[in-house]
C-alpha positions as CSV (number, residue, x, y, z in Angstrom):
1,X,-36.2,-129.0,-96.6
2,X,-36.7,-125.8,-94.5
3,X,-40.4,-124.9,-96.5
4,X,-41.9,-128.1,-95.9
5,X,-45.0,-128.1,-94.4
6,X,-46.8,-130.9,-92.5
7,X,-49.0,-133.1,-94.3
8,X,-51.7,-135.4,-92.8
9,X,-50.5,-139.2,-93.3
10,X,-53.1,-142.2,-92.7
11,X,-50.7,-145.4,-91.9
12,X,-52.3,-148.7,-91.6
13,X,-50.7,-150.4,-88.9
14,X,-51.1,-154.7,-88.4
15,X,-52.6,-155.9,-85.3
16,X,-49.4,-157.5,-83.9
17,X,-48.1,-153.6,-84.3
18,X,-51.0,-152.1,-82.5
19,X,-50.1,-152.4,-78.8
20,X,-46.6,-151.0,-79.7
21,X,-47.8,-148.2,-81.5
22,X,-50.4,-147.5,-78.8
23,X,-47.8,-146.7,-76.3
24,X,-46.0,-144.4,-78.4
25,X,-48.2,-141.7,-77.3
26,X,-48.3,-140.6,-80.8
27,X,-45.3,-139.6,-83.0
28,X,-45.5,-136.2,-82.8
29,X,-48.6,-135.6,-80.5
30,X,-50.9,-135.8,-83.6
31,X,-51.8,-139.3,-83.9
32,X,-55.1,-140.4,-84.1
33,X,-57.2,-143.6,-84.3
34,X,-59.2,-143.4,-88.0
35,X,-60.5,-147.1,-88.0
36,X,-59.4,-150.4,-86.3
37,X,-61.0,-154.1,-87.1
38,X,-59.6,-157.9,-86.6
39,X,-56.7,-156.9,-89.3
40,X,-55.3,-153.6,-87.5
41,X,-55.8,-150.0,-87.0
42,X,-55.4,-147.1,-89.0
43,X,-53.8,-144.0,-87.9
44,X,-53.5,-140.4,-89.0
45,X,-50.5,-138.3,-88.2
46,X,-49.4,-134.9,-89.1
47,X,-45.9,-135.0,-90.3
48,X,-43.1,-133.7,-92.8
49,X,-42.3,-135.9,-95.0
50,X,-38.7,-136.7,-94.9
51,X,-36.1,-139.2,-95.5
52,X,-35.8,-140.6,-91.8
53,X,-39.7,-141.2,-91.6
54,X,-39.6,-142.8,-95.4
55,X,-37.1,-145.0,-94.2
56,X,-38.7,-145.9,-90.8
57,X,-41.8,-146.9,-92.7
58,X,-40.2,-148.6,-95.4
59,X,-38.4,-150.6,-92.6
60,X,-41.5,-152.0,-91.1
61,X,-43.2,-152.4,-94.9
62,X,-44.5,-155.7,-93.9
63,X,-46.1,-154.3,-91.1
64,X,-47.0,-150.7,-91.9
65,X,-48.8,-149.5,-95.0
66,X,-48.7,-145.8,-96.1
67,X,-51.7,-144.1,-97.3
68,X,-50.1,-141.1,-99.0
69,X,-49.6,-140.9,-102.7
70,X,-46.6,-138.8,-102.8
71,X,-44.9,-141.3,-100.5
72,X,-46.3,-144.1,-102.3
73,X,-45.2,-142.9,-106.0
74,X,-41.7,-141.6,-104.7
75,X,-41.2,-144.6,-103.0
76,X,-42.6,-146.9,-105.5
77,X,-39.7,-145.8,-108.4
78,X,-36.8,-146.0,-106.0
79,X,-37.8,-149.5,-104.6
80,X,-38.4,-150.9,-108.4
81,X,-34.9,-149.4,-109.1
82,X,-33.4,-151.2,-106.4
83,X,-35.5,-154.4,-107.5
84,X,-34.0,-153.9,-111.0
85,X,-30.5,-153.9,-109.7
86,X,-30.9,-157.6,-107.9
87,X,-32.8,-159.1,-110.7
88,X,-31.3,-162.6,-111.7
């Protein structure tokens, strides 16, 4: 998408992944800590939502949680359709 604009996305990162995320120097330089507790860390990023980023977040779904409505709604539909195909 050539006309896509960066959006602010907040991600929850499980505590066992926090050291990894902190060594990445920001995915795109905009990474900021929002909140941290014993369960993990919430970071904010300014990114262009694209398929590759969505796949990365979904591949870490057990360790990451994305707080962006557009991301959630689009992928909830896609994941529900995929689960339906494997229904026994």
